[in-house]
C-alpha angles and dihedrals in degrees: 000000000000119000114239133202097254102054104046120061128211096024118181103223116191113213118222119202102171134149095212134038090233091061090047093049094049091051092048093051089052093045093048087061093050096053107267113170099195144353136235113208113200097205093189088069092059115093111255094254091060096051099099137102097259092059093042091053091048092051094044090050090062090063088075091219097326111132125247128224112199136198127198101185131167119267134037110055089353095062109130095023116123122235089252091058090049089053092050089050090057090053090051090050091051090049088051094055108276109151099198124033123197113223109192111232091232096044109146092017124040119230130180092239093041094245112103122216093194106120095210092052089046091056091049090052093051091049089051091049090051088050094051091046087051090056090050102257130129118234131223120188117210133203116181103191098177093213142065112278130198115245093254092061093044090054093046092053091046095052093044090052088051091048090056091059104263116155093204126030120217127188125171114198132159138254115194100168138023093264093058091044093053090048091052089052088054092046089053089058090048091055090049092051100042114020100072093206137082113273145183114207113180138179125218120182131069100322120077105178094091093055091055102041099038091088088061094046101053110294110133096224144359121241108217142151136237091224138347118253139152091287102044125095108255094216093058110096127229121271089236090055095049093046089057092047094049098042100041108032104086108188 
């Protein structure tokens, strides 16, 4: 039986930002040997000719039963696609075997904090979430806010994502100094105590401690990379680092 993202805590999820399936498959094979628990395929990084069910199934098969989290964000190879097309792409990924689908919090109506307040767009998001659940996928909703947020706003976003039907809440803020980083660690604990749902609260910016310790403080998984290259997100830690943090930090 395949593991999913709601039943196993502290999962090490290796993010794949690759232009070709061959690159993704090579990285998966290496990360399998290093102890990856799951994978995150950022489909917008794949060249358009590889965005099809046959390729998705071939990539997913290399996980050898490990579950796949997928994004279908705007930009990169998805530049020029409508949000409706992105939503259709998520459904195709779910039908192809993706376990967890990422629905952007401002899908169908852009918002600077990636959480639309447009009621028509919200209803479309909820309908998409129902559709993905009907296919059998789990749903993560993401809000990349690109700035430091006070605790009240983080909680507001988190509870709104939950209300819309997301199984996992994801918020990416920033921490550009130690004060902000410590506050984000405190907010992580607040989410753990009050949200009542799995969550992923991450920091971008200059400070990196929150990204590494979040998995021990309540975050349901860690997003990491097998190696850093020109396509990877610099703030995402290495799989080898996160395996050490998870397996040796006992608190």
